Structure formats: structure tokens, C-alpha cells
N, C-alpha and C positions, 0 to 999 in steps of 0.2 A: 403385350409387348411385341415389338417387331422381332422377327427371326429372319436373319439373312441366309438365303439359300446359297450353297456353294455353286459358283459359276466357273468351274475349272473343267478340265478334261474328264473328271469323274462323272460329270453330268451326263456323259454319253451312255453310261451304264445304269446310273440311278441318280435321281435328284436327292440330295442329302441336306440335312439341316445342320448348320454350323452353330453349335450351342455353347461354344467356349465363352468364358466371361470376356475375353479380349475382344472377340468379334462383336459382342453386343454393345461394346463401348465405342464402336466405330461411328455410330450415328446417335450421339447423345441428344442432339437437338430434336431429332424425330421422336426419340423415346420420351423426352420431356413433354412434347406436344401430345403424344398419345396418353401419357400418364394423366395429363390434365383432363382429358376427355373421360378417362376411366373414373376419376374422382368426382365427376359431376353428379348431382342427385338425380334420381330417376323421376320421370314425370308422374303426376298424380294418377294418371290412367294406368301406367305400368305398375305403380305401387299397389293400386287397387286390384290389378290382375294377380300380382304375387300374393296379396292377402287372401284372395279367393282360393288360390292354390293351397295356401297354408291351412285354411279351414277344411279343404277337401270336400268331398261329396258323400252324403249319407247313402246314396244310391249307387250301387255298383252294377251297371248293366251296359249293354251294347249302345243304348241311346246316349248315355253319359259319355262314353268313349267318343262317339261320333261328334257330339256337340263340342267336346274339347278339341278335336282335330280341326273342325271347321273354324273355331275361334282362333286357334293358333295360326291358321293360314291367313285369317283376316289381319291379325296383328303384323305379321311379317310382310304382307302384301299391301292391299288397299288401305288398311288402317294405320299404316306406318307413321304418317305425319302426326296422328293423334297420340301415339304411344312414345314417340321419340322426338324430343325437342331439338336435337342436333341430328342432321341427316347422317352423320358419321357413326352414330350409335347404332346398336342392334346387330343383326346378322347380315352378312354381305357375301356375294361372290367375289373372289379376289380381283378380277378385272374391273368390275364396277366400283369396288372400294378404291382401287388405285385411281380411277378416273375422277371419282368424287373428291378424294384427298387432294389430287393435283389441282382441281378447281379451287379448293378451299385454301390450300397452302402452296401456291405456285413457286415459292422460293425454296421449298423443301420437297421436291418432287420424288415420287417413288414409281416403281413399275411392278406389276403383278408377277413378273418372272422371279423377283428376288425377295418378296416379302409375304409372309402370312401374319395374321394378327390374331391374338387371343388375349383375354383379360388376365389380370394377376391370379395366380392359383391354378392356371392352366398352362400346359406346354404343347407345342405343335411339332409334328415331325412328319417325314415322308417315309412310308413303308410300301414297297412294291408299287411305286409311282402313284400312291394315293395319300392324301392328306389325312392325318389322324390327330385328334385332340385328346389329351389325357388330363384328368383332374388330379392335381398334386397338392391341392390346398389342405389346410388344417381343419376347416369347418365341415359341417355335414354336407352330403352331396346335394341336397336341395338348395343350399346356399350357393354352391358352386354352379349349379345349373342356372340360378337366377343371375349370377355374374356373367355367365356365358351369354345369356339372353340380353342383358343390358348392353354388352359389347363395348367397343367394337370387336366383332369376331368375324373372321372369314372362314367359310366352310367349303367347299365344294360340299291324382289322389292327395291328400293333405300332406304337408311337409313332414310333420312329426311321424305319422304312420309310414310315409314313404321311406324316411331315413331308417326306420326300424326293419322294414321289410326288405330293403336293399342295402345291407351293411357293407358296402365296398370299403376295403382298406385303401390307404393313401396310395395313389398311383395305379389302382386296379381298374378304375372306370375310364374307358376309352371310347370315344365316338369315332367310328371308322367309316370310310367310304365302301368298305367291303360288306354291304348290307344284305347280300343274298347268300352268304356263307356263314357257318358257325365260327366261333372264335377258335383260332389256331393256338393250341397250347404253347407252341414254341415262340410265337411272336406276340400273342395276346391281341391279334388283330382279327376283326370279324364283327359280326352282329351279336351283341350281348343278349339281345332279345330273341335270337333265333329259336330257342326252345319253345317259344309261344307260337311258332309258325309251322305249317305243314306244306310240303310241296304238292302241287295239284296232281301230279302223275301218280302219287302214292295213295290217293284217296278214292273211296268208293263213290259211286254216282249219287247215292242218297245224301252224301255229305253236303252237297251244294244246295240242298233244300232246307238246311238248317240255318238259323239266324247267324251263327258264328261265321258262315261263309260270306256274309255281307261285306266283310272287310278283307281286302287283299292288298298286297304290295307288289307293284309292277314297275317295269321300266319300258318306256317307249322311245325308240331310237330315231334319230334324224337320218337324212340321206347318207348313204355309205361314204360319200366324198366330202362330208362336212369338214373333216379335219384338213382337207386339201385347201379349203377356202379359209377356215378359221383354225389354224393349228394351236392356238391358245384359247379357243372359245370354250364356253361352258354349256353350249347348246347341243352337244353331240347326242345327248339322251336326256330324258326327263323321268326321274323317279316319282311315282305318285302313290298315294293311298287311294285305292278304288273303293268307294262305298256305294253299293248297289250299282247304279248306272252312271254315276258321276265320279270325277277324278279330283282329288284334293292335292294341290301342289304347294310347295313352300318356297316360292321364288321371291327373294327379297325385293321389295319395291314394286312388284307386279300390280297392275291395276285390278286384276282379278285372279284369284288363286283356286277357285272352285269352277271346274270346266267340264264341258261335255267332251267326248272323244274327238268330235269334229273341231271344237275350239282348240283343243290341244294340238291337233295337226296344223291348224292355222298358225299357232304360236311357234311350232317347230320350223315350219317353212319360213316364217318371218325371221327367225334366228339365223337360218342359213342365208337368207337374202340380205341380211344386214351388212353394211360396209365393214371392211376389215378394221380392226382396232390397232392401236400402236403396239399392243402386246403381240398380236398376230404378226405384224411386220418385223418386230424384233426377233421372234422365233424363226421366221423365214431367213433372216440375215444370219442367225446362228447356224442354221442348217447349211447355208451356202458357204460359210467360212470353215465348216468342218465336214466336207463332203464325203469323206471315207468312213466316218462313224456310222454305226447302225442303230436305228431307233429300237429301244428295248422291247416294245410290244407291237409296233407296226411292222417290224422285221424288214425294213427298207433302209437303204443308205440315206444319210442326210442330204446328199447331193441330189438323189432322185426325188426326195420329198420337196426340195427347193424348186426343182424343175416343174414338178406337178403343180405346186402352188402358183407358179407363174400362169399356168393355163386356166386357173379358177378365180383369178383376182376379180374379174367383172362378171362372173357367171351368176345368172339369176335362175332359180329353180322354177320350172313351170309346173302346172298341175299335172300334165301328162307325165313328166319325169317323176313326179312324186308317186303317182299311181303305179308306174312301171317298176318302182323299187320296193313295193309292198312286201314281196317275198323276202328280199334281202333284209329289210328292216325287222320283219318277224323273226328271221333266222338269227339276227344279231341279238335279239332279246331273249333267245333261248336260255333257260336257267335263271332268268331274272323275273321270277313270278312266285310269290309265296301267298298262302292263305292263312289269315290270322285266326288262330284257334282261341276264340274269346273265352270259351268255357274252360279251357286249360288255364288261362290266365286267372279267371275268377276262382277256380278250385285251388290253384297254387297260393293265391293271396289269402283265401279263407283259411287254408291249412296252416300257413305261416303265422297269420294273425292269431289264430286259436292257440297255437303252440306257444307263441310269445306271451300271451295272456296267462298261460299256465307255467311260465318261467322256463320254457324250453326254447333254446335259441341255437340248436345244432344245425338247422337247415334254413337257407334263405329261399326267397321266392323262385329264383332261377334254378336252384338245385332241385326243388320240388317239381318244377315244370319239366326238367330233364327226366325225372322219374316217371312222369306221366306220358312221355312221348311214346 
């Protein structure tokens, strides 16, 4: 459903989601259009993918994990046309979804400043300037994840065993942009899978020689002035799963989602050099009309941000400028690097499975992973 974001003065301190029933009835025509997309049957290729997930894999090893990550990156990126018969289905970045929607429904235009999209059974919200999706449906989590994957959804192991090993209660499962921090007990925002990761600075040198160090989660940042050119852009950084020497990204609609480090740098530069979008221009106008307000995390007045944006409208990033900002880009990525402890995952899964088979259901997989940290 569409969730309209509050566009009042409160926006200067925090973007909020207006979840009242009255506000959701403001745009019934848009809601009807979106509901029609949600009720369309999945393609046979996507159904086959879900069936394969339902059956699961008899082999639990790092190779199975890597193959699954690669396959998912293919579906979201270069294989999108095969798995989604309607381009609006599936996972999207908010700006690209808004552009695609407006091309398809020019009489019912939207903008990415005001709308986030999630399927029935999910709710979207803004917490600490980050978009979070929470599953509130009645069905098992595996079904909820399938719905999320069918989309339309905007984001910035076998089903049966999965549902038993991860018994989240209604409203407990949240997908957050806070992927490099553990879940905050007060807000329930953070990375639910954080117990399966280790921070590199806490590890011994020999750790990196083991197979579990083959998989890492990292962030690569764009030029420090990216937001001056694209204040509503999604290319400020790219989160990746690094497997050995290559990087797996999950960019909706991208022609290639498995990249070398050099190819990722080319993609980041291209994102910077792309023309401004309508969403960028709208954000700059908002800054200009509220010059005394202060941006919550850039810590600058909106007026100064609007003036800075004027100087970067036609700026094209050169290779020399890119090289000269390497230190700044590495500094910005500090703290955005985790090593996946695959052995901890397997041990937690096996212990939980064995306990379940013996009628013991007092600890789930994540609880056991925390015990092993």
C-alpha cells in the first residue's frame, strides 16, 4: 500500500509516516491501482524460485549460501524481465519506482518524497531517517518474505524449516537500513542477523584464513559531495556482500549485480555524474523555502544546502577527483564492514534443529547465535 509521508514543518527534524486511516484514504485511486498489481499472479519463473526455496537444500555449506546470494542478485538485476511480467512488480528504489510509475500512470503521478510502497501484511516507517519494513501479516514469515519479493516494494533454507527455526511473532520481524548495528531493544531497529557477524577489528589474523571469512558485508561510499548534486539520490553508498574478490550487489534493474571493485567504482562515478532527477530538484526547492531549518544529520542549514546544490548542478566527476577523495571515502565507510561467521550460523541452525526434533523449542537460531558470540 502507499504510505504518505508528512510534508509539514516536522520534516525538518524527522521524516515521519502518517499511518492514520484518514490519510490513507486521501488517494483511493492510487491505492486501487496498487492493489490490482498486488493481486496479479506471479510469473512461472518466480513461482519456480519460491518452490525451490520451499524445498530447501539438503546441503548446508558456504557454497550453498554463495550460490543463493548470486541467484538472488540475478533475479533483482539482470534477470528481472524473466521473473516479473510487470516492471512495477518486485523490489525498487523509491526514485526509480516513482519514475516508472509516472511513465505507466501519467494521470496518477507520485513522487518519491511522499510515498513508500510495501505489499499487504507489511508496514513501512521512518526511524532515524531510515526506512524500515515490518511484517505484520498473519501467515508464516516465509510467506511474508515471498509477498515482499513479489512486490511492488520499495527498500532503500526451506520454508517449513525456516519458519520453525525463525519463529518471529507478529510485528517482530523488521527489515532495517541499520545493517551494521545490532538491534536496539528500545526501537527494535537494527540488523536482526547481526549475531552471525563479527567486526574485523575484533578478530585474530588467522581468522581470515578460514572459509567463513570468504563472506563479508561492506559499504563503499561515493564522492563526499554526492548529496550536493543528488540530495534525494540513492547512490551515496553501495552496500555489498563481498565473496572472495568479487562484490554482490542487489540493485533493482541493474544490468549486472556481480562486480569487481573496479566495476563498482565505475558504477558509483556514473551515479554521481547522472543528471539530477525531479526528486532532487524538489528537495532543493524544499531547502530553499525553509532556509533556517537545520538538516538532521548533515548539520547544515537548508539555506546553505540549497546554495551548495546550485554550484554542483552541472558538475561532472573526473577520474582525478575520484582518486583524490579515496581517503575521505574510506573514512566515511568506517564501521560499515562485517565478517560473516558462517560456522556460527551452521552451529546455531543445527542446535536449534536438533532441539526442535526433540520437542525443545525454548531457543531460536538468533538466540543461540548470541550465545556463541
